[in-house]
C-alpha positions, 0 to 999 in steps of 0.5 A: 443583655443582648446575645453575642451569637443571635444565629446559629449557622451550619458551615453549608449555611455561612457558606451560602450566605457568603457566596450570596453576598459576593455574588451581589456585591461583585456581579461583574468585575476586571482583574489584572494578574498574572496566570500561574498553576494552569490545569486544563482537564479532558473536560475542557474547563481551565482552572488557574490562580491569578495572583499579583505580587502580594495576593492570589485568587483562584479562577475558572474558565468554562469550556464554552468561554475557552473555546472562543479564545484565539490564544493559548494560557499559559503560565506566567502570561499577565491578563486582564480577566472579566467575570464574576466573584463566587464561592465553591462551596464544597471547599469554601474558597472564593474563585473568579468565573470568567467569561473573557480573558485578554492578554496585558499590553498586547493585543489577543490576536496578535498574542494568538499569532506569536504563539501559533508562529512559534509552535509552527516553527518548531515543525519546520512549517515555514521553512525555505527548503520545502518551498517549491518553484512556481511553474514558468508557463501554467496551463490552469490556474486555481484561485481560492478566494471570495467571488465578490469584491475588487481583488478578484476583479482585478486578479482576473483582468490581469491574469487574462491580460498577461496570460490568456492561454491560461485557464482559471478555476475559482473556488469561492470561499468566505474570507473572513468570519467564523467560517472562512478558515474551514472553507479555505482549507478544504478548498485547497485540499479538494484541489490537491484531491483533483490533482492527480486527475485529467485537467488539475491545476498547476499553481494555486494562489489563495488570498483576498483584499486588505483589511485589519488584523481581525479581517485577515485572521482567516489566514493565520488559523492553524488549519489554514496553515496546515493545508498550505503546507501539505499541498502537493501543489505550489501555493501563492499566498496573497493577502491583504497589502504589502504591509500585511503579513499573515502566517499563510504568507510565511508557509506558502511556496511564494509570497505576493504582497497584493492578488494583483502582484500574484497574478503578475508572479504567477503568469508570463507576460504573453507580449514578452513571451511572443518576442522572446519566442520570435527572437529565439527562432531567429537565432534558430534559423540562423544557427540551422543555416549555419550548421547547414553551410558547414555541412555542406562544406564537409560532404564536398570536401569528404566527396573529393576525397573519395574514389569513383564508386563504380570502380569500387564495385567493379572491384568487389564484383571481381572478387565475388566471380573468383570466390564463386569458381573456387567454390565450385571446383572445391565442390566437385572435388569433394564430389569425386571423392565421395563417389570414390568411396562409395564404390570402395564400401559397396564391394566391401558389403557385398564381400561380407554378404550376410545372406548365406549365414542367415539361411544356414542359421535358419536350418538350425533353427528349425532342427532345434525347434523339432528337437525342443517340441518332441522334448516337450511331448515326452516331458509333459507325458512324464509329468502327467504319469507322475501326477496320477501316481501322487494323486492315487498315493494321496486318495489312500492317505485321505481321511475321506478314504479312512472315512469310506471304510467305516470309520468317523470323526468325533467332535465336542459341539460346544468347543469344536475339539476333536475326541481322541479319548472316551475321557474328552467328553462327560455322559450327557453332552452332545458330539458331533459325528462326520461319517463318510456319508453324512453327519450325526449329532449324539448324546453320550449315554455312557463312558467306557474308559480305556482299559 
């Protein structure tokens, strides 16, 4: 009788067998469904559930494949995915490991265009209020485009024909391919970095000739759009043909349908400018002649109303002479009054001459000086006598005088205190005796207390 379970497997072994069979059975598969539960962790991998009305399956888009997507995945988006079927062994779930994802019913690039446009519209990148007018007479024109091809040739031909005074500065870049967006954005940033220096450009033309949506995609990249929006230099976008519309066209200050049309928009026609200058010059000369004629008539009318200038000058000369005579008379009268006042003050000064008073005061000072000297001498003699008497009295009361009469001062050697009684020391202690002529150090042999 055959066994019902000929082989005993662990869970891991069973899962491994299932995974091997699934990967062999479905090495590659296209699946249609709707994205839900989209997760985008910091690792860069994207995890979501692909579902239809009845079923669902887990799907994984690893970072390398996710970076190649032109559009952003989002919940509710219907897509076509390509990949292989596998099993995630730790949970036993089967899942799709994706290699490519395409939007259903719309091209990948078209969806990416719509998503980025919606994102930038929220930020106001396309708003008309931020767009600036183009310079009327540009001195230097910057061009960001491919250095090869008919577009640059036609653009330069029209620029030189219409406005040969302008200098053209070309920043050669790739206009399609993976590196195109980075080169275009860096060229725009470079022109703006030089905008504060001498020789900066007044306006920029950014564009290329026509092509498919894939060929023109560099001008739909977010980096290029943000570089155009941040530019301090006015920018004309000239991408493709008239029917081609890119995000760069919507962001630029002005859109030209073709590079040739951009050359015509950015420059005036020198022949038309010459005609306008000639017309303005003719009108200006005519206006000047009319103004001069009117002013000449006005001057003649004013001249007839004015009196003879010599009569006016003669009147002022007479007035100056009269004022000069009046000033002379006033100064003469003022000097006479000053002389009279000086004579009066001189007599008063001689009457109050202080010379006699000074001499009398000098005699008094001399007499007082003699009295002062005599008084000082008597005071000094008196003070000397009093001082000698005080010195004599002090000498009699001085301890030195007492010592000279045979007395002495005895102090303890250890504490330095003066001994007034025999009981202030003890037998064997050393004492210090000060005499009139010298000092002694003695040792106490006997003590006789006072009776």
